[in-house]
KEDRENDO-862954 format. One record per atom (N, C-alpha, C, O): residue number from 1; residue in one letter; chain; atom name; x, y, z. Coordinates in steps of 0.2 Angstrom, whole numbers, plus 5000, padded with zeros to 4 digits. Layout:
<nodes>
 domi fipa nuke gudo   px   py   pz
  NUM    a    A   CA    X    Y    Z
...
</nodes>
This chain:
<nodes>
 domi fipa nuke gudo   px   py   pz
    1    m    A    N 5004 4994 5000
    1    m    A   CA 5000 5000 5000
    1    m    A    C 5004 5006 5000
    1    m    A    O 5009 5007 5004
    2    d    A    N 5003 5011 4996
    2    d    A   CA 5007 5018 4996
    2    d    A    C 5005 5021 5002
    2    d    A    O 4999 5022 5004
    3    s    A    N 5011 5025 5004
    3    s    A   CA 5010 5030 5010
    3    s    A    C 5011 5037 5007
    3    s    A    O 5015 5038 5003
    4    v    A    N 5006 5041 5008
    4    v    A   CA 5006 5048 5005
    4    v    A    C 5007 5053 5011
    4    v    A    O 5002 5053 5015
    5    v    A    N 5012 5058 5010
    5    v    A   CA 5012 5064 5015
    5    v    A    C 5011 5070 5011
    5    v    A    O 5014 5070 5006
    6    a    A    N 5007 5075 5013
    6    a    A   CA 5007 5081 5010
    6    a    A    C 5011 5086 5014
    6    a    A    O 5010 5086 5021
    7    l    A    N 5015 5090 5011
    7    l    A   CA 5019 5095 5015
    7    l    A    C 5016 5102 5012
    7    l    A    O 5017 5103 5007
    8    d    A    N 5013 5106 5017
    8    d    A   CA 5011 5112 5015
    8    d    A    C 5016 5117 5017
    8    d    A    O 5018 5119 5023
    9    l    A    N 5020 5120 5012
    9    l    A   CA 5025 5125 5013
    9    l    A    C 5022 5132 5013
    9    l    A    O 5017 5133 5010
   10    s    A    N 5025 5137 5017
   10    s    A   CA 5023 5144 5017
   10    s    A    C 5029 5148 5017
   10    s    A    O 5035 5146 5020
   11    g    A    N 5029 5154 5015
   11    g    A   CA 5034 5159 5016
   11    g    A    C 5039 5159 5010
   11    g    A    O 5037 5158 5004
   12    r    A    N 5045 5159 5012
   12    r    A   CA 5050 5158 5006
   12    r    A    C 5054 5152 5005
   12    r    A    O 5055 5149 5010
   13    l    A    N 5055 5150 4999
   13    l    A   CA 5059 5145 4998
   13    l    A    C 5065 5147 4994
   13    l    A    O 5065 5147 4988
   14    a    A    N 5071 5149 4997
   14    a    A   CA 5076 5152 4994
   14    a    A    C 5083 5150 4998
   14    a    A    O 5083 5146 5003
   15    l    A    N 5088 5152 4995
   15    l    A   CA 5095 5150 4998
   15    l    A    C 5095 5152 5006
   15    l    A    O 5094 5157 5008
   16    g    A    N 5096 5147 5010
   16    g    A   CA 5096 5148 5017
   16    g    A    C 5089 5149 5020
   16    g    A    O 5089 5151 5026
   17    d    A    N 5084 5149 5017
   17    d    A   CA 5077 5150 5019
   17    d    A    C 5073 5145 5017
   17    d    A    O 5069 5146 5013
   18    g    A    N 5074 5139 5020
   18    g    A   CA 5069 5133 5019
   18    g    A    C 5071 5128 5014
   18    g    A    O 5068 5123 5013
   19    d    A    N 5076 5130 5009
   19    d    A   CA 5079 5125 5005
   19    d    A    C 5081 5119 5008
   19    d    A    O 5080 5113 5006
   20    e    A    N 5086 5119 5013
   20    e    A   CA 5089 5113 5016
   20    e    A    C 5083 5110 5020
   20    e    A    O 5083 5104 5021
   21    l    A    N 5079 5114 5023
   21    l    A   CA 5074 5110 5027
   21    l    A    C 5069 5106 5023
   21    l    A    O 5067 5101 5026
   22    l    A    N 5068 5108 5017
   22    l    A   CA 5063 5104 5013
   22    l    A    C 5067 5097 5010
   22    l    A    O 5064 5092 5010
   23    k    A    N 5074 5098 5009
   23    k    A   CA 5077 5092 5007
   23    k    A    C 5078 5087 5013
   23    k    A    O 5077 5081 5012
   24    q    A    N 5079 5090 5019
   24    q    A   CA 5080 5086 5025
   24    q    A    C 5073 5082 5027
   24    q    A    O 5073 5076 5029
   25    t    A    N 5068 5086 5026
   25    t    A   CA 5061 5083 5028
   25    t    A    C 5059 5078 5023
   25    t    A    O 5057 5072 5025
   26    v    A    N 5060 5079 5017
   26    v    A   CA 5058 5073 5012
   26    v    A    C 5063 5067 5013
   26    v    A    O 5061 5062 5012
   27    r    A    N 5069 5069 5014
   27    r    A   CA 5074 5063 5015
   27    r    A    C 5072 5059 5021
   27    r    A    O 5072 5053 5021
   28    s    A    N 5070 5062 5026
   28    s    A   CA 5067 5059 5032
   28    s    A    C 5061 5055 5031
   28    s    A    O 5061 5049 5033
   29    l    A    N 5056 5057 5026
   29    l    A   CA 5051 5054 5025
   29    l    A    C 5052 5048 5021
   29    l    A    O 5049 5042 5022
   30    l    A    N 5057 5049 5016
   30    l    A   CA 5058 5043 5012
   30    l    A    C 5062 5037 5016
   30    l    A    O 5061 5031 5014
   31    t    A    N 5066 5039 5021
   31    t    A   CA 5069 5035 5025
   31    t    A    C 5064 5031 5030
   31    t    A    O 5065 5025 5031
   32    r    A    N 5058 5034 5031
   32    r    A   CA 5053 5030 5035
   32    r    A    C 5049 5027 5030
   32    r    A    O 5044 5024 5033
   33    g    A    N 5050 5026 5024
   33    g    A   CA 5046 5022 5020
   33    g    A    C 5040 5025 5017
   33    g    A    O 5036 5022 5013
   34    i    A    N 5039 5031 5017
   34    i    A   CA 5034 5036 5013
   34    i    A    C 5036 5036 5006
   34    i    A    O 5042 5039 5005
   35    n    A    N 5032 5033 5002
   35    n    A   CA 5034 5033 4995
   35    n    A    C 5030 5038 4990
   35    n    A    O 5031 5038 4984
   36    r    A    N 5026 5042 4993
   36    r    A   CA 5023 5047 4989
   36    r    A    C 5023 5054 4994
   36    r    A    O 5021 5054 4999
   37    v    A    N 5025 5059 4991
   37    v    A   CA 5025 5066 4994
   37    v    A    C 5022 5071 4990
   37    v    A    O 5024 5072 4984
   38    v    A    N 5017 5075 4992
   38    v    A   CA 5014 5080 4989
   38    v    A    C 5017 5087 4992
   38    v    A    O 5016 5088 4998
   39    v    A    N 5020 5091 4988
   39    v    A   CA 5023 5097 4990
   39    v    A    C 5018 5103 4988
   39    v    A    O 5018 5104 4982
   40    n    A    N 5014 5105 4993
   40    n    A   CA 5009 5111 4992
   40    n    A    C 5013 5117 4992
   40    n    A    O 5016 5119 4997
   41    l    A    N 5013 5120 4986
   41    l    A   CA 5017 5127 4986
   41    l    A    C 5013 5133 4985
   41    l    A    O 5015 5139 4984
   42    a    A    N 5006 5132 4987
   42    a    A   CA 5001 5138 4986
   42    a    A    C 5003 5144 4991
   42    a    A    O 5002 5149 4988
   43    e    A    N 5006 5143 4997
   43    e    A   CA 5007 5148 5001
   43    e    A    C 5015 5150 5001
   43    e    A    O 5017 5154 5005
   44    v    A    N 5018 5148 4996
   44    v    A   CA 5025 5150 4995
   44    v    A    C 5025 5157 4992
   44    v    A    O 5023 5158 4986
   45    s    A    N 5028 5162 4996
   45    s    A   CA 5028 5169 4993
   45    s    A    C 5033 5171 4988
   45    s    A    O 5033 5175 4984
   46    y    A    N 5039 5167 4989
   46    y    A   CA 5045 5169 4985
   46    y    A    C 5049 5162 4984
   46    y    A    O 5050 5158 4989
   47    a    A    N 5051 5161 4978
   47    a    A   CA 5056 5155 4977
   47    a    A    C 5061 5157 4973
   47    a    A    O 5060 5160 4967
   48    d    A    N 5068 5156 4974
   48    d    A   CA 5074 5157 4970
   48    d    A    C 5076 5151 4967
   48    d    A    O 5074 5146 4968
   49    s    A    N 5082 5151 4963
   49    s    A   CA 5085 5146 4960
   49    s    A    C 5087 5141 4965
   49    s    A    O 5086 5135 4964
   50    s    A    N 5089 5142 4971
   50    s    A   CA 5090 5138 4976
   50    s    A    C 5084 5133 4979
   50    s    A    O 5084 5127 4980
   51    g    A    N 5078 5137 4979
   51    g    A   CA 5072 5134 4980
   51    g    A    C 5070 5129 4975
   51    g    A    O 5068 5123 4976
   52    l    A    N 5071 5131 4969
   52    l    A   CA 5070 5126 4963
   52    l    A    C 5074 5121 4964
   52    l    A    O 5072 5115 4963
   53    g    A    N 5081 5122 4965
   53    g    A   CA 5086 5116 4966
   53    g    A    C 5084 5112 4971
   53    g    A    O 5085 5106 4971
   54    a    A    N 5081 5114 4977
   54    a    A   CA 5079 5109 4982
   54    a    A    C 5073 5105 4980
   54    a    A    O 5073 5099 4982
   55    i    A    N 5069 5108 4976
   55    i    A   CA 5063 5104 4973
   55    i    A    C 5066 5098 4968
   55    i    A    O 5063 5093 4968
   56    v    A    N 5071 5101 4964
   56    v    A   CA 5073 5096 4959
   56    v    A    C 5077 5090 4963
   56    v    A    O 5077 5084 4961
   57    s    A    N 5081 5092 4968
   57    s    A   CA 5084 5087 4972
   57    s    A    C 5080 5082 4975
   57    s    A    O 5081 5076 4974
   58    v    A    N 5074 5084 4979
   58    v    A   CA 5070 5079 4982
   58    v    A    C 5067 5075 4977
   58    v    A    O 5066 5070 4978
   59    f    A    N 5065 5078 4971
   59    f    A   CA 5062 5075 4966
   59    f    A    C 5066 5068 4963
   59    f    A    O 5064 5063 4963
   60    l    A    N 5073 5070 4962
   60    l    A   CA 5078 5065 4960
   60    l    A    C 5079 5060 4965
   60    l    A    O 5079 5054 4964
   61    e    A    N 5080 5062 4971
   61    e    A   CA 5081 5057 4977
   61    e    A    C 5075 5053 4978
   61    e    A    O 5076 5047 4979
   62    a    A    N 5069 5055 4977
   62    a    A   CA 5063 5051 4978
   62    a    A    C 5063 5046 4972
   62    a    A    O 5062 5040 4973
   63    r    A    N 5064 5048 4966
   63    r    A   CA 5064 5044 4960
   63    r    A    C 5069 5038 4961
   63    r    A    O 5068 5032 4959
   64    k    A    N 5075 5040 4963
   64    k    A   CA 5081 5035 4964
   64    k    A    C 5079 5029 4970
   64    k    A    O 5081 5024 4970
   65    s    A    N 5074 5031 4974
   65    s    A   CA 5072 5026 4979
   65    s    A    C 5066 5023 4978
   65    s    A    O 5063 5019 4982
   66    g    A    N 5063 5024 4971
   66    g    A   CA 5057 5021 4969
   66    g    A    C 5050 5025 4972
   66    g    A    O 5045 5023 4972
   67    a    A    N 5051 5031 4974
   67    a    A   CA 5046 5035 4977
   67    a    A    C 5044 5041 4972
   67    a    A    O 5047 5042 4967
   68    a    A    N 5039 5045 4974
   68    a    A   CA 5037 5051 4969
   68    a    A    C 5036 5056 4973
   68    a    A    O 5034 5056 4979
   69    v    A    N 5038 5062 4971
   69    v    A   CA 5036 5069 4973
   69    v    A    C 5032 5073 4968
   69    v    A    O 5034 5074 4962
   70    k    A    N 5027 5075 4970
   70    k    A   CA 5022 5079 4966
   70    k    A    C 5021 5086 4968
   70    k    A    O 5021 5087 4974
   71    l    A    N 5021 5091 4964
   71    l    A   CA 5020 5098 4966
   71    l    A    C 5013 5100 4965
   71    l    A    O 5010 5098 4960
   72    h    A    N 5010 5104 4970
   72    h    A   CA 5004 5106 4970
   72    h    A    C 5004 5114 4970
   72    h    A    O 5007 5117 4975
   73    s    A    N 5000 5118 4966
   73    s    A   CA 5000 5125 4965
   73    s    A    C 5007 5129 4965
   73    s    A    O 5008 5133 4969
   74    p    A    N 5011 5127 4961
   74    p    A   CA 5018 5131 4960
   74    p    A    C 5016 5138 4958
   74    p    A    O 5011 5138 4954
   75    s    A    N 5019 5143 4960
   75    s    A   CA 5018 5150 4958
   75    s    A    C 5020 5150 4951
   75    s    A    O 5024 5146 4948
   76    k    A    N 5018 5157 4948
   76    k    A   CA 5020 5158 4941
   76    k    A    C 5028 5159 4941
   76    k    A    O 5031 5157 4936
   77    r    A    N 5031 5162 4946
   77    r    A   CA 5038 5163 4946
   77    r    A    C 5042 5156 4946
   77    r    A    O 5047 5155 4943
   78    l    A    N 5040 5152 4951
   78    l    A   CA 5042 5145 4951
   78    l    A    C 5042 5141 4944
   78    l    A    O 5047 5138 4942
   79    q    A    N 5036 5142 4941
   79    q    A   CA 5036 5138 4935
   79    q    A    C 5040 5142 4929
   79    q    A    O 5042 5138 4925
   80    a    A    N 5041 5148 4930
   80    a    A   CA 5046 5152 4925
   80    a    A    C 5053 5150 4927
   80    a    A    O 5057 5149 4922
   81    l    A    N 5055 5149 4933
   81    l    A   CA 5062 5146 4934
   81    l    A    C 5062 5139 4932
   81    l    A    O 5068 5137 4929
   82    a    A    N 5057 5135 4932
   82    a    A   CA 5058 5128 4930
   82    a    A    C 5058 5128 4923
   82    a    A    O 5061 5123 4920
   83    s    A    N 5055 5132 4920
   83    s    A   CA 5055 5132 4912
   83    s    A    C 5061 5136 4909
   83    s    A    O 5062 5135 4902
   84    f    A    N 5065 5139 4912
   84    f    A   CA 5070 5143 4910
   84    f    A    C 5076 5139 4906
   84    f    A    O 5078 5134 4909
   85    g    A    N 5077 5141 4900
   85    g    A   CA 5082 5136 4897
   85    g    A    C 5079 5131 4892
   85    g    A    O 5082 5129 4887
   86    r    A    N 5072 5130 4893
   86    r    A   CA 5069 5126 4888
   86    r    A    C 5068 5129 4882
   86    r    A    O 5067 5136 4882
   87    g    A    N 5068 5126 4877
   87    g    A   CA 5067 5130 4870
   87    g    A    C 5067 5126 4864
   87    g    A    O 5067 5129 4859
</nodes>
């Protein structure tokens, strides 16, 4: 049976401001056998490239362990950061 945990983030997701906490939290969940994590970004007021890097990091770590991370309500800015360089 799949275990699902939702993380409701709020405030800033930036260098030194939540990025490491997100990675540590998801890593801890994966270690405890949680295999589905939903990251709710609806209340994140600001995200920079370090915040995006943290999201990518937890996504890749989850995938490597056979788990999944899904994003809910990413801001327009975060979507723009994620799509930078696509073309």
